[in-house]
C-alpha positions in Angstrom: 88.7 110.4 99.1 87.4 111.6 95.9 87.5 109.9 92.3 86.4 106.2 94.0 83.1 105.9 92.9 84.3 102.7 90.8 85.3 101.2 93.5 82.8 98.7 95.8 80.9 100.8 98.1 82.8 99.2 101.2 86.2 100.6 99.7 84.7 104.1 99.2 84.6 107.4 100.8 88.0 106.3 103.2 90.0 109.2 104.5 93.0 108.4 102.3 93.1 105.1 100.0 94.8 102.8 102.5 93.9 99.5 104.4 95.9 98.4 107.7 96.9 94.8 106.7 95.9 92.2 108.6 98.9 91.5 111.7 99.9 88.2 112.8 99.4 87.9 116.9 99.1 92.3 116.3 96.1 92.9 114.9 93.7 92.7 117.5 90.1 94.7 118.3 91.7 97.8 119.9 93.8 98.4 116.8 91.1 97.9 114.2 88.8 100.0 115.9 91.4 102.8 116.2 92.3 102.0 112.2 88.5 102.3 111.3 88.2 105.5 113.6 90.7 106.9 112.3 89.5 106.7 108.5 90.9 103.7 107.0 89.9 100.1 106.3 91.3 98.1 109.6 91.9 94.4 109.5 92.9 91.5 111.4 93.2 87.6 110.9 90.7 85.4 112.1 93.2 83.2 113.4 94.4 86.0 115.9 91.4 85.1 118.1 92.3 82.0 119.7 90.1 80.5 122.3 90.5 77.9 125.0 89.3 74.8 124.7 85.4 74.4 125.4 85.4 78.2 125.5 83.4 80.4 123.2 85.0 81.4 120.1 86.9 84.7 120.8 86.6 85.1 117.0 82.1 85.8 117.8 83.4 87.9 120.5 85.9 90.0 118.8 83.5 90.5 116.1 81.0 91.9 118.6 82.7 93.9 120.0 84.2 95.8 116.8 80.7 96.3 115.4 78.9 97.5 118.7 82.2 100.1 118.9 81.8 101.2 115.7 78.3 101.8 115.7 78.7 103.5 118.2 81.0 105.8 117.0 79.0 106.2 114.2 75.9 107.3 116.2 78.3 109.8 118.1 80.2 111.2 115.0 77.6 111.5 112.0 79.9 113.6 110.4 83.2 111.5 110.6 81.8 107.6 110.3 84.1 104.7 110.9 85.5 103.1 107.9 84.7 99.9 107.5 86.6 96.5 108.9 88.3 93.6 107.3 89.0 90.0 108.6 91.9 87.9 106.8 90.7 84.1 106.3 93.8 82.0 106.1 92.9 79.5 103.3 95.5 77.0 103.1 94.1 73.2 103.9 96.1 73.0 107.0 93.3 75.9 108.5 91.4 73.5 110.6 89.1 76.3 111.9 88.2 77.7 108.7 85.1 76.4 108.0 83.9 77.6 111.2 85.2 81.3 111.0 83.2 81.6 108.0 80.4 80.9 109.2 81.3 83.6 111.7 82.3 86.0 109.6 79.1 85.4 107.7 76.7 85.8 110.7 78.3 89.2 111.4 78.2 90.2 108.3 81.8 91.2 107.8 82.0 93.9 105.2 85.2 93.1 103.8 86.6 89.6 103.5 90.8 89.1 102.8 91.8 85.8 101.8 95.6 84.5 101.4 97.5 81.5 100.7 95.0 79.9 98.4 91.9 81.2 96.3 88.4 79.1 97.4 85.2 80.0 95.9 83.2 79.0 98.4 84.5 81.5 100.6 83.9 84.3 98.0 80.6 83.0 97.7 80.1 83.6 101.6 81.4 87.0 101.2 79.1 87.8 98.5 75.8 85.7 100.3 76.4 88.4 103.4 76.9 91.3 101.5 80.2 91.6 101.7 83.6 91.8 99.1 86.1 89.7 99.0 90.2 90.4 97.8 92.5 88.3 97.8 96.4 88.7 97.8 98.6 87.7 95.0 102.4 87.4 94.6 102.1 87.5 90.8 100.1 87.2 88.1 99.5 84.1 87.3 98.0 83.9 90.8 95.9 86.8 89.9 93.9 85.5 87.2 93.6 82.7 89.5 91.6 84.6 92.2 89.6 86.9 90.0 88.5 83.4 88.3 87.4 82.0 91.4 85.2 84.9 92.4 87.7 87.4 94.3 86.2 91.1 93.8 89.5 92.8 93.8 92.9 91.8 94.0 95.9 92.7 96.9 99.2 92.7 95.1 102.0 91.7 97.6 105.0 92.8 96.0 108.5 92.9 96.9 109.0 94.8 100.0 106.2 93.8 102.0 106.5 92.6 105.4 105.8 89.0 106.5 105.2 86.6 103.6 106.2 88.9 100.2 106.8 88.2 96.9 110.1 89.0 94.9 108.3 90.7 92.3 108.7 94.7 91.6 105.4 96.6 92.2 105.7 98.7 89.0 106.1 95.4 86.8 103.3 93.2 89.2 100.4 96.5 88.6 101.2 96.8 85.5 100.7 93.1 84.1 97.5 93.1 86.2 96.3 96.3 84.5 96.1 94.8 81.4 93.5 92.7 82.0 91.9 93.4 85.2 90.2 96.9 86.0 88.4 96.1 89.3 90.0 97.3 92.9 93.4 96.7 92.9 95.6 97.1 96.4 99.7 97.8 96.1 101.2 95.9 99.2 105.2 96.7 99.5 107.3 99.2 101.7 104.3 102.1 102.0 105.1 103.7 104.9 104.2 107.3 103.9 102.0 109.2 102.0 104.1 109.9 99.1 104.2 106.4 98.4 100.7 106.1 98.9 100.0 108.6 96.0 102.6 106.7 94.1 100.8 103.5 94.5 98.1 105.1 92.8 100.2 106.9 89.9 101.0 103.3 89.0 97.7 102.1 89.1 96.5 100.6 92.5 93.5 102.1 93.6 94.7 101.8 97.5 97.4 101.2 99.4 97.7 98.8 101.6 100.2 99.3 105.1 101.1 97.2 107.7 104.6 97.5 109.1 104.2 101.2 110.6 101.3 100.0 112.5 103.1 97.6 114.6 104.9 101.0 116.2 101.3 102.0 117.2 100.3 102.3 120.9 97.3 99.9 120.0 99.3 97.1 118.6 99.2 94.0 120.6 103.4 93.6 120.4 105.9 93.8 123.4 107.6 96.9 123.3 110.9 95.4 122.2 109.3 94.7 118.3 107.6 98.4 118.5 111.8 100.3 119.7 113.2 97.9 116.9 110.8 99.1 114.1 111.4 102.5 115.5 115.4 102.0 115.2 115.2 99.9 111.8 114.8 100.9 107.9 115.1 98.8 105.0 118.7 97.4 105.3 117.5 95.7 108.6 115.4 93.4 106.8 116.1 89.8 105.6 114.2 88.2 103.3 113.9 84.0 104.6 111.4 80.5 103.8 113.1 79.3 106.8 110.2 80.6 109.7 107.0 79.7 107.9 108.0 77.8 104.8 106.7 81.1 102.7 109.3 83.8 101.7 108.7 86.4 104.0 110.3 89.7 105.1 111.7 89.8 109.2 113.7 92.2 111.6 117.4 91.5 111.3 117.8 92.2 114.8 115.1 89.4 116.0 116.7 86.9 114.2 120.2 87.6 115.6 118.3 87.8 118.8 117.4 84.4 118.5 121.1 83.3 117.9 120.7 82.6 114.1 122.7 84.7 111.6 120.6 86.5 109.4 123.1 86.5 106.2 123.0 82.3 106.6 119.9 80.9 107.1 118.9 77.6 105.6 115.7 77.2 103.5 112.5 76.4 104.3 110.5 74.1 102.8 106.3 75.0 101.5 105.5 71.6 103.6 106.2 73.2 106.9 103.0 75.3 106.5 100.9 74.8 109.2 97.9 76.9 110.1 96.1 74.3 112.8 96.9 76.3 115.7 98.4 73.0 117.2 102.1 73.1 116.0 104.2 74.7 118.1 107.3 76.9 116.7 110.8 76.1 117.3 111.6 78.1 120.8 114.1 80.2 118.8 111.5 81.2 116.4 108.7 82.8 118.7 110.6 86.1 118.6 111.1 86.2 115.0 109.5 89.6 114.0 108.1 90.5 110.2 108.3 93.7 109.0 108.7 95.2 105.8 111.2 97.5 104.2 109.0 100.2 104.7 109.6 100.8 108.3 112.2 104.0 107.3 109.7 106.7 107.9 108.3 105.2 110.8 110.3 107.6 114.3 108.3 107.0 117.3 105.6 104.7 118.9 102.2 106.9 119.0 98.9 106.4 118.0 96.8 105.2 115.3 95.4 108.6 114.8 98.6 110.2 114.8 100.2 107.5 112.3 97.0 108.1 110.0 97.6 112.0 110.6 100.9 111.9 109.0 100.0 109.8 106.5 97.0 112.2 105.3 99.4 115.2 105.3 102.4 113.5 103.3 99.7 112.2 101.0 98.5 115.6 100.3 102.1 117.3 100.1 102.7 114.5 97.6 100.1 115.5 95.6 100.4 119.4 95.5 104.5 118.9 95.1 102.9 116.9 91.7 100.8 119.3 90.4 103.6 122.0 90.6 105.6 120.0 88.4 103.0 119.6 85.7 102.0 123.0 85.4 
């Protein structure tokens, strides 16, 4: 990708300007490795790596696996090296594993750190100390400024339509307000399911797109077949925005809510007090199959390998750029 020399090295030279967002449960080493080999930054939540009591930390095992596989790929393919990978840290106070996971990511010199649900200076410092960069996801301009004050290198603007925990603001408004004062790395999350929407994100001021839901319907994703099929069969009208399931507003597939015996059009409100990332709090049984998704899944027509999805995004991105150039002649 040209025109990215202003970005930190970890965000330069990608095949297309895209970072695969960390998906709860779904993002595992196989998915991350495939994303990186395809030329975009792959990521996973540290909390996805959960080991049994007394077992060796699974996060350590995963990081070793990812690094070794990407190193092997780069040695065998010097002309098309893999993109870097990222690890998402939930910095909410209920995450009792945070300190341990920070130490493991520092040990493995993770190149890109993504923080969510709170800006913490010590996490950014740890990323910088091992040569990494820190990106923080935010839903409004207020939190964006707080993140940069705490030492984040870049921002992920989570706008309306994004999968999982999503903000209510239009991406046009959110990106515009942030760009009034911040000229550093800026990613946009929210319904980016095509190469054309990736180009649109850049046109409005973002450097890269943050893509999640389309990767659920890939062969490498750790999702049940029913979840993948529902992504393929659904569109923007099939998404419900609710705070019930985690205490934070997010987007979910209506079909999964209905399958759990609830009315997606009449869900009660959740409370931020319900947020818990400690791992020892079980969700109500009916909520275990509530599936998150963003509004951009109308572009997903089939389940296939990650490489095929990235191929499509690249074709669409180039075609959109060519159309735009033709209109500007």
